[in-house]
C-alpha positions as CSV (number, residue, x, y, z in Angstrom):
1,M,-80.2,-7.5,10.0
2,L,-80.9,-5.3,6.5
3,E,-82.9,-6.6,4.5
4,D,-81.1,-5.7,1.4
5,D,-77.5,-7.2,3.0
6,P,-76.2,-9.3,0.5
7,L,-75.3,-11.9,2.7
8,R,-79.1,-12.7,3.3
9,G,-80.1,-15.9,2.4
10,K,-76.5,-16.8,1.4
11,E,-75.1,-20.1,2.2
12,V,-71.5,-20.2,4.2
13,A,-69.5,-23.1,5.0
14,F,-66.7,-23.1,7.8
15,L,-64.3,-26.3,7.3
16,S,-62.6,-26.0,10.3
17,W,-59.9,-28.6,12.9
18,R,-61.9,-28.3,15.9
19,D,-64.9,-26.4,17.3
20,T,-65.6,-24.7,20.9
21,R,-66.8,-27.8,22.6
22,N,-63.6,-30.2,21.7
23,P,-61.7,-30.7,24.3
24,E,-58.8,-29.2,22.7
25,G,-60.4,-25.8,21.2
26,G,-59.4,-23.1,22.0
27,G,-59.5,-19.3,20.9
28,A,-59.1,-19.9,17.3
29,E,-62.6,-21.6,17.6
30,R,-63.9,-19.1,19.6
31,Y,-63.4,-16.4,17.1
32,L,-64.7,-18.8,14.2
33,E,-67.8,-19.3,16.3
34,T,-68.5,-15.1,17.2
35,I,-67.1,-14.6,13.3
36,A,-70.3,-17.4,12.2
37,A,-72.9,-16.1,14.5
38,G,-72.5,-12.5,12.9
39,L,-73.0,-13.6,9.4
40,V,-76.1,-15.4,11.0
41,A,-77.2,-12.9,12.0
42,R,-76.9,-10.8,9.0
43,G,-79.0,-13.6,7.6
44,A,-76.9,-16.0,6.2
45,R,-77.0,-19.4,6.5
46,V,-74.1,-21.0,7.9
47,T,-72.5,-24.6,8.3
48,V,-69.6,-25.4,10.7
49,F,-67.5,-28.7,9.6
50,C,-65.0,-30.2,12.2
51,A,-64.0,-33.0,13.8
52,A,-66.0,-35.6,15.9
53,H,-65.3,-35.8,19.9
54,A,-67.4,-37.4,22.3
55,A,-68.6,-34.0,24.2
56,A,-70.5,-33.2,21.2
57,P,-73.3,-35.1,18.7
58,P,-72.0,-35.6,14.7
59,E,-74.6,-32.6,13.9
60,E,-76.5,-29.9,15.7
61,V,-77.6,-26.4,15.6
62,V,-76.2,-24.2,17.7
63,D,-78.0,-20.4,17.9
64,G,-78.9,-20.8,14.2
65,V,-75.4,-22.1,13.3
66,R,-75.2,-25.7,12.3
67,F,-72.5,-28.2,13.1
68,V,-71.5,-31.3,11.1
69,R,-69.3,-33.2,12.9
70,R,-67.0,-36.0,11.4
71,G,-63.3,-37.5,11.5
72,T,-59.9,-37.1,13.6
73,K,-57.9,-34.4,13.8
74,L,-56.1,-35.9,11.1
75,S,-59.2,-37.4,8.7
76,V,-61.0,-34.3,9.5
77,Y,-59.4,-33.0,6.7
78,L,-60.4,-35.8,4.0
79,E,-63.8,-35.8,5.8
80,G,-64.0,-32.2,4.9
81,M,-63.6,-32.4,1.1
82,R,-66.0,-35.4,1.1
83,A,-68.2,-33.6,2.7
84,L,-68.1,-30.6,0.9
85,R,-67.9,-32.4,-3.0
86,R,-70.7,-34.6,-2.0
87,G,-73.1,-31.6,-0.9
88,D,-73.2,-32.3,2.9
89,L,-72.7,-29.1,3.7
90,G,-75.0,-27.8,1.5
91,D,-74.7,-25.8,-1.5
92,P,-72.5,-22.8,-0.5
93,D,-72.0,-19.8,-1.8
94,V,-68.5,-19.6,0.0
95,V,-66.5,-21.2,1.8
96,V,-64.2,-20.6,4.5
97,D,-61.1,-22.8,4.8
98,V,-60.1,-22.3,8.6
99,Q,-56.1,-23.2,8.2
100,N,-55.1,-24.2,11.6
101,G,-51.4,-25.4,10.2
102,L,-53.0,-27.7,7.1
103,P,-55.3,-26.1,5.0
104,F,-58.8,-27.9,4.0
105,F,-57.4,-28.2,0.1
106,T,-61.4,-27.2,-0.2
107,R,-59.8,-25.4,-3.9
108,L,-59.4,-28.8,-5.1
109,V,-63.8,-29.7,-4.8
110,T,-65.1,-26.5,-5.1
111,R,-65.5,-24.1,-7.7
112,K,-67.4,-21.6,-5.1
113,P,-65.3,-18.3,-3.7
114,V,-62.6,-19.7,-0.9
115,V,-61.6,-17.6,2.0
116,V,-58.8,-18.8,3.8
117,L,-58.6,-18.1,7.6
118,V,-55.3,-17.9,9.4
119,H,-54.7,-17.3,12.9
120,H,-50.8,-17.5,12.4
121,V,-48.2,-19.3,10.4
122,H,-46.5,-22.4,12.2
123,R,-43.7,-22.3,10.9
124,E,-42.2,-22.2,14.8
125,Q,-44.9,-24.9,15.8
126,W,-44.2,-27.6,13.6
127,P,-41.1,-28.8,14.8
128,V,-41.8,-29.1,18.3
129,V,-45.5,-30.2,17.6
130,Y,-44.5,-32.5,15.1
131,P,-40.7,-33.3,15.5
132,G,-39.4,-35.3,12.0
133,L,-40.6,-36.5,9.4
134,T,-44.4,-35.1,10.1
135,G,-43.5,-31.9,10.9
136,R,-41.5,-31.4,8.1
137,V,-44.2,-32.2,5.4
138,G,-46.8,-30.4,7.8
139,W,-44.3,-27.4,7.0
140,F,-43.5,-28.0,3.2
141,I,-47.2,-28.0,3.0
142,E,-48.2,-25.2,4.9
143,R,-44.9,-23.2,3.4
144,R,-45.1,-24.3,-0.7
145,V,-48.4,-26.0,-1.3
146,A,-50.7,-23.8,0.3
147,P,-49.7,-20.3,-1.1
148,L,-49.9,-22.0,-4.7
149,L,-53.4,-24.0,-4.4
150,Y,-54.7,-21.1,-2.9
151,R,-53.3,-18.5,-5.3
152,R,-56.2,-16.8,-6.5
153,S,-58.2,-16.8,-2.9
154,Q,-59.2,-14.1,-0.4
155,Y,-57.1,-14.6,3.0
156,V,-57.9,-13.4,6.3
157,A,-55.4,-12.6,9.1
158,V,-56.0,-11.8,12.5
159,S,-53.5,-9.7,13.0
160,R,-51.3,-7.7,11.1
161,A,-48.1,-10.2,12.6
162,T,-49.7,-12.9,10.6
163,R,-50.6,-11.0,7.5
164,R,-46.6,-9.8,7.2
165,E,-45.8,-14.2,7.7
166,L,-48.2,-15.0,4.7
167,V,-46.9,-12.3,2.6
168,D,-43.4,-13.7,3.5
169,L,-44.7,-17.3,2.0
170,G,-45.6,-15.9,-1.5
171,V,-49.5,-15.0,-0.5
172,R,-49.1,-11.6,-2.8
173,G,-51.7,-9.5,-4.3
174,P,-54.2,-6.8,-2.5
175,R,-55.9,-9.7,-1.1
176,V,-54.9,-10.7,2.6
177,A,-57.4,-8.8,5.0
178,V,-57.2,-8.3,8.8
179,V,-60.3,-9.0,10.7
180,H,-59.0,-8.9,14.8
181,N,-60.0,-10.5,17.6
182,G,-62.6,-9.1,20.1
183,T,-62.7,-9.0,23.7
184,D,-65.9,-10.7,25.6
185,P,-67.9,-8.8,28.1
186,V,-65.9,-8.2,31.1
187,V,-67.4,-11.3,33.6
188,P,-68.3,-9.5,37.2
189,V,-66.3,-10.9,39.7
190,A,-65.7,-9.7,43.4
191,G,-62.1,-10.0,45.6
192,G,-59.9,-7.9,43.9
193,E,-56.3,-8.4,43.9
194,S,-54.7,-11.0,45.9
195,A,-52.9,-10.3,49.1
196,T,-49.9,-12.1,48.5
197,P,-48.2,-12.0,45.0
198,L,-49.7,-14.3,41.9
199,V,-49.0,-14.8,38.5
200,A,-51.7,-17.0,35.9
201,V,-51.1,-18.7,33.1
202,V,-54.5,-19.0,31.1
203,G,-54.4,-21.8,28.1
204,R,-54.8,-25.0,26.5
205,L,-51.3,-27.0,27.6
206,V,-49.6,-28.0,24.9
207,P,-45.9,-27.8,24.3
208,H,-45.7,-24.6,22.1
209,K,-47.4,-23.0,24.8
210,R,-44.2,-23.5,26.6
211,V,-46.0,-23.5,30.5
212,E,-42.4,-23.9,31.6
213,H,-41.0,-20.9,31.1
214,A,-43.5,-19.5,33.2
215,I,-42.8,-22.1,36.1
216,D,-39.3,-21.3,35.6
217,A,-39.6,-17.5,36.0
218,V,-42.1,-18.0,39.4
219,L,-39.7,-20.0,40.5
220,D,-36.1,-18.5,39.6
221,L,-38.8,-15.7,41.6
222,R,-39.4,-17.3,44.5
223,A,-36.2,-16.1,46.2
224,T,-37.2,-12.1,46.2
225,Y,-41.1,-13.6,46.5
226,P,-41.3,-16.4,48.5
227,D,-44.9,-16.5,48.5
228,L,-45.2,-16.2,45.2
229,V,-47.6,-18.8,43.5
230,L,-48.4,-19.7,39.6
231,E,-51.5,-20.8,39.0
232,V,-51.9,-22.7,35.9
233,V,-55.4,-22.8,34.3
234,G,-56.2,-25.2,31.7
235,S,-56.3,-28.5,30.7
236,G,-54.4,-30.3,27.5
237,W,-52.5,-33.6,26.6
238,W,-49.1,-31.9,28.0
239,E,-50.2,-31.3,31.8
240,A,-48.0,-34.3,32.8
241,R,-45.3,-33.4,31.5
242,L,-45.9,-29.6,33.3
243,R,-46.5,-31.5,36.5
244,E,-43.7,-33.4,36.0
245,H,-41.4,-30.2,34.7
246,A,-42.5,-28.4,38.3
247,A,-42.0,-31.3,40.1
248,S,-38.0,-31.4,39.3
249,R,-37.6,-27.7,40.2
250,G,-40.0,-28.8,43.6
251,A,-42.2,-26.9,42.7
252,D,-44.5,-27.4,45.7
253,D,-47.7,-25.2,46.9
254,A,-45.9,-22.8,44.0
255,V,-47.2,-24.2,41.1
256,V,-50.9,-24.6,41.2
257,F,-52.7,-26.4,38.4
258,R,-56.3,-25.3,38.4
259,G,-57.6,-28.0,35.5
260,H,-60.2,-26.8,32.9
261,L,-62.2,-23.7,34.7
262,D,-66.2,-22.1,33.9
263,E,-65.8,-18.9,33.3
264,A,-66.6,-17.2,36.5
265,A,-64.1,-19.4,38.0
266,K,-61.3,-18.5,35.5
267,H,-61.9,-14.9,35.8
268,E,-61.8,-14.9,39.4
269,V,-58.2,-16.0,38.3
270,Y,-57.8,-12.8,36.3
271,E,-59.0,-10.7,38.6
272,R,-56.3,-12.0,41.7
273,A,-53.8,-12.1,39.5
274,W,-51.2,-9.0,40.0
275,V,-49.5,-10.6,36.6
276,L,-50.8,-12.8,33.5
277,A,-48.0,-14.6,32.1
278,L,-48.2,-15.6,27.9
279,P,-44.8,-17.2,27.3
280,S,-46.5,-18.9,24.1
281,L,-44.1,-19.4,21.4
282,K,-46.7,-18.6,18.8
283,E,-49.9,-16.7,19.3
284,G,-52.2,-15.3,16.4
285,W,-53.6,-12.6,18.8
286,G,-53.8,-14.1,22.0
287,L,-57.4,-14.2,23.5
288,V,-56.4,-14.0,26.6
289,V,-54.9,-10.5,27.3
290,G,-58.0,-8.8,26.4
291,E,-60.1,-11.1,29.1
292,A,-57.1,-10.4,31.5
293,G,-57.2,-6.6,30.2
294,M,-61.2,-6.7,31.2
295,H,-59.4,-7.1,35.1
296,G,-56.8,-4.8,35.0
297,T,-54.7,-7.5,34.9
298,P,-51.8,-6.7,32.5
299,T,-49.6,-8.8,30.1
300,V,-45.5,-9.9,29.8
301,A,-45.5,-11.9,26.7
302,Y,-42.7,-12.7,24.2
303,R,-42.5,-10.5,21.2
304,E,-42.1,-12.9,19.1
305,A,-45.4,-14.9,19.4
306,G,-46.9,-11.8,16.7
307,G,-49.8,-11.8,17.5
308,T,-48.8,-10.3,20.9
309,Q,-47.6,-7.1,18.9
310,E,-50.8,-5.9,18.7
311,S,-52.9,-7.6,21.3
312,V,-50.4,-6.1,23.7
313,V,-49.4,-2.5,23.8
314,E,-45.9,-2.1,25.0
315,E,-45.2,-0.4,27.9
316,V,-49.2,0.8,27.9
317,S,-51.1,-2.7,28.4
318,G,-47.7,-5.3,29.1
319,V,-44.1,-6.3,28.5
320,L,-42.9,-7.8,25.4
321,V,-39.2,-9.6,26.0
322,D,-37.6,-11.5,23.6
323,D,-36.1,-14.3,26.2
324,P,-36.5,-16.6,28.9
325,D,-34.2,-14.0,31.4
326,G,-36.0,-11.1,30.0
327,F,-39.3,-12.8,30.9
328,T,-38.9,-13.6,34.5
329,A,-36.9,-9.9,34.9
330,A,-39.7,-8.2,33.5
331,L,-42.3,-10.3,35.8
332,G,-39.8,-9.5,38.7
333,A,-39.9,-6.1,38.1
334,L,-44.3,-5.8,37.7
335,L,-44.2,-7.9,41.3
336,G,-42.0,-5.2,43.0
337,D,-43.1,-2.7,41.6
338,P,-46.9,-1.5,42.2
339,E,-47.4,1.7,41.0
340,E,-46.0,0.1,37.5
341,R,-48.5,-2.7,37.8
342,A,-51.3,0.1,38.4
343,R,-50.4,1.8,35.4
344,L,-50.2,-0.8,33.4
345,G,-52.9,-2.4,35.1
346,R,-55.1,0.6,33.2
347,G,-54.3,0.7,30.1
348,A,-54.7,-2.8,29.9
349,R,-58.5,-2.2,30.9
350,V,-58.4,0.5,28.2
351,T,-57.0,-1.2,25.5
352,S,-59.4,-4.7,26.2
353,H,-62.5,-2.5,25.0
354,A,-59.8,-1.3,21.7
355,F,-61.4,-4.4,20.1
356,T,-65.0,-5.2,20.0
357,W,-66.5,-9.3,18.8
358,E,-69.2,-6.6,16.7
359,H,-66.7,-4.8,14.6
360,A,-65.1,-8.3,14.1
361,Q,-68.2,-9.6,13.0
362,E,-68.8,-6.7,10.5
363,S,-65.7,-6.9,9.7
364,F,-65.6,-10.5,8.2
365,A,-69.0,-9.8,6.8
366,Q,-67.8,-7.7,4.6
367,V,-65.2,-9.8,3.7
368,V,-67.3,-12.1,3.0
369,R,-69.7,-10.0,0.8
370,A,-67.0,-8.6,-1.3
371,A,-66.4,-12.7,-1.6
372,L,-70.0,-13.1,-3.0
373,A,-69.7,-10.1,-5.9
374,G,-66.6,-11.6,-7.0
375,R,-64.1,-8.9,-5.3
376,R,-61.0,-9.3,-3.2
377,V,-60.7,-7.3,-0.1
378,D,-57.0,-5.8,1.1
379,A,-57.7,-3.9,4.4
380,A,-56.1,-3.2,7.8
381,D,-59.2,-3.6,10.4
């Protein structure tokens, strides 16, 4: 930590829907907390406000970051505005509003600099997760209200794809910085690639992750690879529907739901898998791509997901496809071509080392320093 760093002694408040201890937490929350830790290391005092849940106390300090948890996954927005206005989050010099579809409307309750952190635009997700009026209202707020409310605020996007989407929504001017995700250090595990074909899906089990596409692809490919297995790692409220879908297709032992695993067990799956399947409708980045890449496991993902266009280097560390037929075909091609799989695996390993959390932390810190100085940043990571 530099004694003359402008961040030293400054207060930064993050307002986020969830934290990593939340059962529904995922890559976005991992990003937030790693960035927060980077600011603490540079001398800032950091508070993270998020929804309350049974897995953590209402308030605690973890690795120098203060957590304040209040409200449900919907009331957290109103509770966040109240907490910021009343001073429950201290007297932040900079506020980071994490817009996960909906912003926290912090611009209405503070005159301090606000940085809006966006992982991806939810255009496609709203009708899937919240069909009907709720989804239409949510999309209206994200598409129309938020760009107007934060028209003078600094934005941070985690990929160039998200940056382009924000520009399309009307976030104009030189004020959208791109700060990519990093990749955690590899968790050493033994065993190597599975002796029989194995495809893995890792992530939260929610509708927009479209795990059904991976299930369908693997079951279709079983005609060619009778011993092919899909291991689904993760948990979520959509799991029962996924199990029903697998059963309706007669999956039997072809699809194994592993549930939530600790880090060592999760990385054992990455190590054994021949291919990582990432059929998500939308990804701001896709942390699982880098995690699998650390083990030399290439990824098949949808191009339309956005952030995958950067986390997956096409035909170098994985394959990007445009539709379910292409998804199935790409998985089948890699399962049947060990040389190509090994080549992409080598590329995946190299690519995974190209993005570090240290670089991401410093890039985000530069954005916060600029906000403190009254400047805005417009730059790619």
